[in-house]
C-alpha positions in Angstrom: 74.5 117.3 101.2 77.1 115.4 103.2 77.6 114.5 106.8 79.2 117.5 108.6 81.9 115.7 110.6 85.0 117.6 111.8 87.8 117.8 109.3 90.3 116.7 111.9 90.2 112.9 112.3 92.1 110.2 114.1 95.4 109.3 112.5 95.0 105.8 111.3 97.9 104.5 109.3 96.7 103.7 105.8 96.5 100.0 106.2 94.1 97.8 104.4 93.9 94.1 105.1 95.7 91.4 103.2 97.0 93.7 100.4 96.9 96.5 102.8 99.6 98.8 101.3 99.7 101.4 104.0 101.7 104.6 104.3 105.3 104.3 103.2 106.3 107.5 105.0 105.8 108.5 108.7 103.1 110.8 109.9 104.7 114.1 111.0 103.4 116.7 113.4 100.8 116.4 116.2 97.1 117.0 115.8 94.5 117.4 118.6 90.8 116.7 118.5 88.5 119.7 118.8 85.3 119.8 120.8 83.0 118.9 117.9 85.1 115.9 117.0 85.2 114.7 120.6 81.5 115.0 120.9 81.0 112.7 117.9 83.8 110.4 119.0 82.3 109.9 122.5 78.9 109.3 120.9 80.1 106.2 119.1 81.6 104.8 122.3 78.4 105.4 124.3 75.9 103.9 121.9 77.9 100.7 121.6 78.2 100.3 125.4 76.2 97.4 126.9 74.5 96.8 123.6 71.8 94.5 124.9 70.6 97.0 127.5 68.7 100.3 127.0 70.8 103.4 126.6 71.9 104.8 130.0 72.7 108.3 128.8 70.1 111.0 129.5 71.1 113.1 126.5 70.1 110.4 124.0 66.8 109.4 125.6 64.6 111.9 123.7 65.5 110.3 120.4 65.0 106.7 121.2 61.3 106.4 120.0 61.3 108.2 116.6 63.4 108.4 113.5 63.8 111.3 111.1 61.2 111.1 108.2 61.8 114.4 106.3 62.9 113.8 102.8 65.3 116.8 102.9 67.3 115.1 105.6 68.5 112.3 103.3 70.9 112.2 100.4 69.0 109.3 98.6 65.5 109.2 100.0 64.3 106.4 97.8 66.8 104.0 99.5 65.7 105.2 103.0 62.0 104.6 102.1 62.9 100.9 101.7 64.0 100.9 105.3 60.8 102.8 106.4 58.5 100.4 104.6 60.3 97.3 105.9 60.3 98.6 109.4 56.6 99.6 109.4 55.7 96.1 108.1 57.5 94.5 111.0 60.0 92.8 108.7 63.2 93.3 110.7 64.7 90.6 112.9 63.6 91.4 116.5 66.0 92.3 119.3 67.6 89.4 121.1 67.2 86.9 118.2 70.2 85.1 116.7 71.7 87.1 113.8 74.1 86.1 111.0 75.2 88.1 108.0 75.3 84.9 106.0 71.6 84.5 106.2 70.2 86.0 103.0 67.2 87.7 104.6 69.2 89.1 107.5 71.8 90.4 105.1 69.1 92.3 103.2 67.9 93.8 106.4 71.4 94.8 107.4 71.8 96.6 104.1 68.5 98.5 104.6 69.7 99.6 108.0 73.1 100.5 106.6 71.6 102.7 103.9 69.3 104.3 106.5 72.5 105.5 108.3 74.6 106.1 105.2 72.1 108.5 103.5 71.8 110.9 106.5 72.4 114.4 105.1 74.0 115.7 108.3 75.4 114.4 111.6 72.3 115.5 113.5 70.1 113.2 111.4 72.7 110.4 111.6 73.0 110.8 115.3 69.2 110.7 116.0 68.7 107.7 113.6 71.5 105.7 115.2 70.0 106.3 118.7 66.6 105.1 117.5 68.1 102.0 115.8 70.1 101.3 118.9 66.9 100.9 120.9 64.8 99.1 118.3 66.9 97.0 115.9 68.5 93.6 116.5 71.8 94.1 118.3 74.0 92.1 116.0 72.5 93.8 112.9 72.9 97.2 114.5 76.6 96.7 115.3 77.4 95.6 111.7 75.3 98.3 110.0 76.8 101.1 112.2 80.4 99.8 111.7 79.9 99.7 107.9 78.5 103.2 107.9 81.5 104.6 109.8 83.9 102.7 107.6 82.2 103.5 104.3 81.1 107.1 104.5 83.8 109.5 103.3 83.0 112.0 106.1 83.1 109.4 108.9 86.4 107.9 108.0 88.9 108.3 110.8 86.5 108.0 113.7 87.5 105.1 115.9 85.1 102.5 117.2 86.0 100.3 120.2 87.6 97.0 119.3 84.9 94.5 118.2 86.1 92.0 120.8 85.3 94.5 123.5 82.0 95.7 121.9 80.8 92.1 121.8 82.9 89.7 123.9 80.5 86.9 123.4 82.0 86.1 120.0 85.6 86.1 121.2 85.6 84.6 124.7 84.4 81.2 125.7 81.3 80.7 127.8 83.2 80.0 130.9 84.8 83.5 130.8 81.4 85.1 130.4 80.0 83.0 133.3 82.9 83.8 135.5 82.5 87.6 135.0 78.8 87.7 135.6 78.9 85.2 138.6 81.7 87.1 140.4 79.7 90.3 140.0 76.7 88.7 141.5 78.4 87.6 144.7 80.9 90.4 145.1 79.6 93.8 144.4 83.0 95.4 144.5 84.2 93.3 141.6 84.8 95.5 138.6 85.9 98.7 140.3 89.3 99.9 139.4 90.7 100.5 142.9 92.7 97.3 142.3 93.6 96.3 138.8 94.4 92.7 139.6 91.1 92.3 141.4 89.1 92.8 138.2 90.6 89.9 136.2 89.2 86.6 135.0 91.4 84.1 133.2 90.4 83.0 129.7 91.3 79.6 128.3 91.3 78.4 124.7 89.1 75.5 123.7 92.2 73.3 123.6 92.0 72.9 127.4 88.8 71.0 127.0 88.5 67.3 125.9 87.8 68.0 122.2 90.8 67.5 120.0 89.5 67.8 116.4 92.2 65.5 115.1 95.0 67.5 116.4 93.6 70.9 115.3 93.4 71.9 119.0 97.2 72.5 118.8 96.5 75.7 116.9 93.8 77.1 119.2 96.2 79.9 120.4 96.3 81.0 116.7 92.9 80.4 115.3 91.1 81.8 118.4 93.4 84.8 118.7 91.1 87.8 119.2 93.4 90.0 117.1 93.4 87.6 114.1 89.6 87.2 114.2 89.1 91.0 114.6 91.4 91.5 111.6 89.2 89.3 109.4 86.0 91.0 110.7 87.3 94.4 109.9 88.3 93.4 106.4 84.8 92.2 105.8 83.5 95.5 107.1 85.8 97.5 104.9 84.7 95.3 101.9 81.3 93.8 102.7 80.5 91.1 100.2 77.0 92.4 99.7 77.7 96.0 98.7 79.4 97.3 95.6 79.0 99.2 92.4 80.3 102.6 91.7 78.5 104.2 94.7 80.9 102.9 97.3 84.0 102.9 95.0 85.2 99.5 96.3 86.0 98.5 92.7 88.7 101.2 92.6 90.8 99.2 95.1 91.1 96.2 92.8 88.5 94.6 95.0 88.3 91.3 93.2 92.0 90.7 93.2 92.4 92.0 96.8 89.7 89.6 98.1 91.4 86.6 96.6 94.8 87.7 97.8 93.5 88.3 101.3 92.3 84.7 101.5 95.5 83.3 99.9 97.6 85.1 102.5 95.4 83.9 105.4 95.6 80.3 104.2 99.4 80.7 103.8 99.8 82.1 107.3 97.7 79.3 108.7 99.8 76.7 106.8 103.0 78.1 108.3 101.6 77.8 111.8 100.6 74.2 111.1 104.1 73.4 110.0 105.6 75.0 113.1 103.4 72.6 115.1 104.4 69.6 113.0 101.0 69.2 111.6 100.3 67.9 108.1 98.9 69.7 105.1 95.5 71.4 105.3 92.8 68.7 105.3 90.9 68.3 102.0 87.2 67.4 101.8 84.7 66.3 99.2 81.0 67.2 99.0 80.2 63.5 98.5 81.6 62.3 101.8 81.1 63.2 105.5 83.3 66.0 106.8 85.9 64.5 109.0 86.6 67.7 111.0 84.0 68.6 113.6 84.1 71.8 115.7 82.7 72.8 119.1 83.5 76.5 119.6 82.6 76.7 123.4 81.0 80.0 122.6 77.4 81.0 123.5 75.2 83.8 122.4 74.1 86.6 124.7 70.8 84.8 125.5 72.7 81.7 126.7 72.1 79.5 123.6 75.4 77.8 122.6 76.8 78.0 119.1 75.8 75.0 117.0 78.2 72.1 117.3 79.3 70.2 114.2 80.2 66.7 115.0 83.1 64.7 113.6 82.3 63.1 110.3 79.4 65.5 109.8 76.9 64.5 107.1 74.7 67.0 105.4 71.0 66.4 105.9 69.1 65.0 102.9 66.7 67.9 103.2 69.4 70.3 102.2 71.4 68.2 99.7 70.0 70.4 96.9 72.5 73.0 98.2 75.3 70.6 97.6 74.2 70.2 94.1 74.2 74.0 93.7 77.8 74.1 95.0 78.8 71.5 92.5 77.1 73.5 89.7 78.7 76.8 90.7 82.2 75.1 90.8 81.7 73.5 87.4 80.7 76.8 85.9 83.8 78.5 87.4 86.1 75.7 86.0 84.5 75.9 82.6 84.9 79.6 82.3 88.6 79.4 83.5 89.4 76.6 81.0 87.7 78.5 78.2 89.6 81.6 79.1 86.7 84.0 78.4 83.2 85.0 79.4 80.6 86.8 77.4 78.5 89.5 79.1 74.8 90.0 78.6 75.6 92.9 76.2 77.8 90.7 74.1 81.2 92.1 75.3 83.9 89.5 75.9 86.0 89.3 79.1 89.4 87.7 78.3 90.6 85.7 81.3 94.0 85.1 79.8 95.0 88.7 80.6 96.8 89.2 83.9 94.5 92.0 84.9 91.4 89.8 84.6 92.1 88.4 88.0 90.0 91.4 89.1 87.0 90.0 87.2 87.7 86.5 88.5 87.8 87.6 92.2 84.4 89.2 91.9 83.1 86.1 90.1 84.4 83.7 92.7 82.9 85.7 95.7 79.8 86.9 93.7 79.8 90.4 95.2 77.7 93.2 93.5 80.7 93.9 91.1 80.6 90.4 89.8 80.2 89.8 86.0 77.1 87.6 86.6 76.2 86.8 90.2 73.2 84.8 89.2 75.2 82.4 87.0 78.1 81.9 89.4 76.0 82.0 92.5 76.7 82.7 96.2 79.1 79.8 96.5 80.7 81.2 99.7 77.5 81.8 101.6 75.9 78.5 100.6 79.0 76.5 101.6 79.1 78.1 105.0 75.4 77.3 105.5 75.8 73.7 104.4 78.6 73.0 106.7 77.3 75.0 109.6 74.4 72.6 110.0 72.3 74.9 112.0 69.9 76.1 109.4 66.6 74.3 109.4 63.2 75.0 107.9 61.7 78.0 109.7 64.5 78.1 112.3 68.0 79.4 112.3 70.8 78.2 114.6 74.1 79.6 113.4 77.5 78.1 114.1 80.9 79.8 114.2 81.1 79.7 110.4 78.2 82.1 110.0 79.9 85.1 111.6 82.8 87.1 110.4 84.0 87.4 114.0 84.1 83.7 114.7 84.8 82.0 111.3 88.5 81.6 111.7 88.1 79.6 114.9 86.7 76.7 112.9 89.3 74.5 111.2 86.9 74.0 108.3 87.2 77.7 107.4 90.7 77.0 106.2 89.7 73.8 104.4 86.9 75.6 102.6 88.9 78.6 101.4 91.8 76.4 100.5 89.4 74.7 98.1 88.2 77.9 96.7 91.7 79.1 96.1 92.3 76.1 93.7 90.2 78.1 91.2 92.5 81.0 91.6 95.6 78.8 91.1 93.9 77.3 88.0 93.3 80.7 86.6 96.9 81.8 87.2 98.3 78.6 85.7 97.1 79.7 82.2 99.3 82.9 82.4 102.8 82.7 81.1 105.6 82.7 83.7 107.1 86.1 84.2 109.9 86.7 81.7 113.5 87.4 82.7 112.9 91.1 81.9 109.8 91.2 84.1 111.8 89.8 87.0 115.2 91.4 86.6 116.1 94.9 87.9 119.1 95.8 85.8 122.0 97.2 87.9 120.5 96.2 91.2 121.9 93.3 93.3 121.0 92.2 96.8 124.4 91.3 98.4 123.3 90.1 101.9 120.6 90.1 104.5 121.3 89.7 108.2 118.6 89.1 110.8 118.5 89.7 114.5 117.6 86.6 116.5 114.0 85.8 116.0 112.2 84.8 119.2 108.6 84.0 119.9 107.0 83.6 123.3 103.7 83.5 125.1 102.4 86.3 127.3 99.3 87.2 129.2 97.2 90.0 127.7 94.2 91.8 129.2 91.1 92.6 127.1 88.3 94.8 128.4 85.1 92.6 128.7 83.1 95.1 130.8 80.3 95.0 128.3 79.2 91.5 129.5 78.3 93.1 132.8 75.1 95.2 133.0 75.8 98.8 133.8 73.3 100.3 136.1 74.2 103.9 136.1 75.1 106.7 133.8 78.3 107.3 131.8 80.3 108.7 134.7 80.7 105.1 136.0 82.8 104.3 133.0 85.7 105.7 134.8 85.2 103.5 137.8 84.1 100.1 136.4 86.1 97.7 134.2 86.7 93.9 134.0 89.5 92.3 132.1 89.8 88.8 130.5 93.4 87.7 130.8 94.5 85.3 128.1 97.8 83.7 127.1 98.7 84.7 123.5 101.7 84.4 121.1 104.0 87.3 120.5 107.5 87.9 119.2 110.4 90.1 120.2 110.8 93.1 117.8 113.6 92.3 115.3 115.6 94.1 112.7 117.1 93.0 109.5 119.9 94.7 107.6 120.0 94.4 103.8 123.0 95.5 101.6 122.0 96.3 98.1 124.4 97.4 95.4 122.9 99.7 92.8 124.2 101.1 89.5 121.4 103.6 89.3 119.8 106.3 91.5 116.1 106.3 91.9 113.0 104.7 93.4 112.6 101.0 93.9 110.2 98.8 95.8 111.2 96.2 98.3 109.0 93.2 98.9 109.6 90.7 101.8 108.0 87.3 102.0 108.2 84.5 104.6 107.6 80.9 103.7 108.4 77.3 104.4 111.9 76.0 104.2 112.5 74.0 101.0 115.4 71.7 100.2 115.1 71.6 96.4 114.5 74.7 94.3 111.9 72.8 92.3 109.8 72.6 95.5 109.2 76.3 95.3 106.8 75.7 92.4 104.4 74.1 95.0 105.4 76.0 98.1 105.2 79.5 96.7 101.5 79.7 97.5 102.4 79.4 101.2 104.7 82.5 101.2 103.3 85.3 103.2 104.1 88.9 102.3 105.1 90.6 105.5 106.5 93.9 104.3 106.6 96.2 101.3 108.1 99.6 101.0 109.6 102.2 98.6 113.2 103.0 98.8 115.3 105.8 97.2 118.4 104.0 96.0 121.7 105.8 95.4 124.6 104.7 93.2 126.8 102.2 95.0 126.2 100.5 98.3 122.8 100.9 100.0 122.4 99.6 103.5 118.7 99.2 104.5 117.9 98.7 108.2 114.3 97.7 108.7 112.6 97.0 112.1 109.6 94.8 112.4 107.7 97.6 114.1 107.9 99.5 110.8 106.4 96.7 108.7 103.4 98.4 107.1 101.2 95.3 106.9 100.8 95.1 110.7 99.3 97.1 113.5 99.8 97.0 117.3 97.3 96.3 120.0 94.3 98.6 120.5 93.8 100.7 123.6 91.1 99.1 125.8 87.5 100.4 125.5 87.3 101.9 129.0 90.8 103.5 128.8 90.2 105.1 125.4 86.7 106.4 126.5 88.3 107.9 129.6 90.8 109.8 127.4 88.0 111.0 125.2 86.0 112.2 128.1 89.0 113.9 129.8 89.6 115.9 126.7 85.9 116.6 126.2 85.7 118.0 129.7 88.6 120.3 129.1 91.4 118.2 130.5 94.4 116.7 128.7 94.1 117.1 124.9 93.2 114.1 122.8 96.0 113.4 120.4 95.1 112.2 116.9 97.6 109.6 115.9 97.8 106.2 114.3 97.5 104.1 117.4 94.0 102.8 116.9 94.2 101.5 113.3 91.6 98.8 112.7 92.8 97.7 109.3 96.1 95.8 109.6 97.3 92.4 110.6 98.3 92.0 114.2 102.0 92.7 114.6 102.5 90.0 117.1 101.4 87.3 114.7 104.0 88.1 112.1 106.1 85.0 113.0 104.9 81.5 113.5 105.7 79.8 116.8 109.3 78.6 116.7 110.9 75.9 118.7 113.3 76.1 121.6 116.0 74.6 119.4 114.9 76.8 116.4 112.5 76.3 113.6 113.9 77.1 110.1 111.9 79.3 107.7 112.8 80.9 104.4 112.6 84.6 103.8 112.5 86.0 100.3 113.4 89.5 99.2 112.9 91.1 95.8 113.7 94.7 94.7 111.8 95.9 91.7 111.7 99.1 89.7 109.0 101.5 90.7 105.9 100.9 88.5 103.7 103.9 89.2 100.1 102.9 90.0 97.2 104.2 87.9 96.4 106.7 90.7 99.3 108.0 92.7 99.4 106.7 96.2 97.6 108.9 98.8 96.5 111.3 96.1 92.8 110.9 96.8 92.7 110.5 100.6 94.6 111.5 103.7 96.5 108.5 105.0 97.0 110.2 108.4 93.4 109.4 109.4 91.9 107.0 106.8 92.4 103.4 105.7 91.8 104.6 102.1 89.0 102.1 101.4 87.4 103.0 98.0 90.0 105.7 97.4 91.8 103.9 94.5 95.1 105.2 95.7 96.2 102.9 98.4 98.9 100.9 96.6 102.6 101.6 96.3 102.9 100.4 92.8 100.9 98.6 90.0 102.4 95.1 90.2 100.0 92.2 90.9 99.3 91.2 94.5 101.7 88.4 95.4 104.2 89.2 92.6 106.3 87.2 91.7 104.8 84.1 93.3 101.4 84.6 91.7 102.4 82.7 88.5 104.2 79.5 87.7 108.0 79.7 87.8 110.4 79.1 85.0 113.4 77.9 86.9 115.8 78.4 83.9 116.0 82.2 84.7 113.9 82.8 87.8 116.8 83.5 90.3 117.9 87.0 89.4 120.4 89.2 91.3 117.7 91.5 92.6 116.2 88.5 94.6 117.5 87.0 97.8 116.5 83.9 99.7 117.5 83.7 103.4 117.0 80.7 105.7 116.4 82.0 109.3 115.8 80.1 112.5 112.8 81.1 114.7 113.3 80.3 118.3 110.6 79.9 121.0 111.0 80.7 124.7 109.0 78.6 127.0 109.1 81.4 129.6 105.7 83.0 130.0 106.0 86.7 130.0 103.7 88.9 132.0 101.9 91.8 130.3 102.5 95.3 131.6 98.8 96.0 132.0 98.9 94.6 135.5 
């Protein structure tokens, strides 16, 4: 049996993080939500409201004390029994306690709760179990398990959850913001009511305004602490949780191992470009044998007021936990050994040849030791252990997590980029053993890019309002959602929409694929050998070429790697309730996509006088993927996770920069490099939300 969710679902553009490969054609027609869909959609918004307080909705109260125990109500009852037994034994983390998914025990508990939701045989069972868990399970664990269930279950794909930074603002806004909101509510009872939009605003600063410079890393706080960027990473990890896998969830169909590595490579490349735009040096390297130079004070606090653990400059690992450092060294040595040998023998005697291009899929699973790994015991949880070691908050019988121990906050810490930059060296080592692409593999006979012309590229800072109402206790029922809202107003980076025009001459008629990368300016072609790993893929699309001249006009709003800002929690809930009560219909479109890179972060911050970047274009023949794109899911409402049909073509992620370059023939006519200046306006623009 399967969850009986309405067939009509919200139209999310088919974006998946990092190698997102979303829809290459527009969604046509208009769909409206029916009553059944709206009931379920409003349910998700209501159970996630004021997560640390008891439910305020009368219709759910009868189900808060018991969960469904009948075997017939579950698809896989044996998995659910594990949850029952663990819960009855009192094994779950209590409400109000500090939670981290990178704690092995808490990760196991999250998985039990996830399977409890996932195996519900119908929506009635799911709904009642979620209400029970909402009242009895740890809040952080509940949010992650419910999010995973909505994202992973084939009959729940398309339902929209509120933005994670509005469900749980504590992980995205500094303590001073939370304090300001709660304090103002205490002394002014009118604060928070929407009779005056400006009246309900508190201003949010980045950590850079406080006297903690982290060796210049504070210059990037507008980027590393951006709520959209951190939400993007969180949602990727919810789409592809590191602790679930195998054929049951079909994540392996999406080239999961290769996708995982590519996602991190693209994040590090994008971070590197932002460093360069701020005249900062290369990403800091570190060694397990020496103290970590870069400290980090997040300025975040948990709901109960406990601040996130602070890592001091020149942080040294406690001798009590140095055995974990030895584990990291061992795991790294094993990875290097397997890469250098070029093969790995499975327990059944079968041989995995790592000199084949497609073996990057095996390697990605090995590196991040997910359940699809070849041997997760041998290669070990290198990612989780490294985070624990350099968080510094894990002690015997106590747990005090830092920013590194949460998906939502990891990217705020400069060490995140240093750590994954180190992990990527294994990926580059693996790729170095592959032969450079041949001329035939690079060249598209009869196709030549003649020119590319850009509009003026301009970045600027603006104020943006996020709904942080969830930090204020709600005293009454759901009707007050229409009347009460508080916004955190924060300065953030954005860019003006831009268009480029590309003229391509073609001697053939048919399909081709255009890839567009953005990378650092280089002054000698040989520098590209090193700098290619810092090129970010910002667009990819299929184009039907005709014989002769083809003029392609592409707007940045059409780039399929990116998504725009989400509608705020309160406003979207209001729209749902209006439609539910028979008012204006609720349109199902692609406006609330969770699985794409923030559009406004496409360009690094320029300079008033202009900052020069290099854009790279390549047109390739259409190499059909193993499963035709969109053939196994509906891209109008699903991100396609686990579908196996997300991708436009079958070329490796990052092609052609994923291998060493042979400069004797690399520069073919179907490629084009374009140096472009990015300008920055110092004028602060005001957001239209007020």
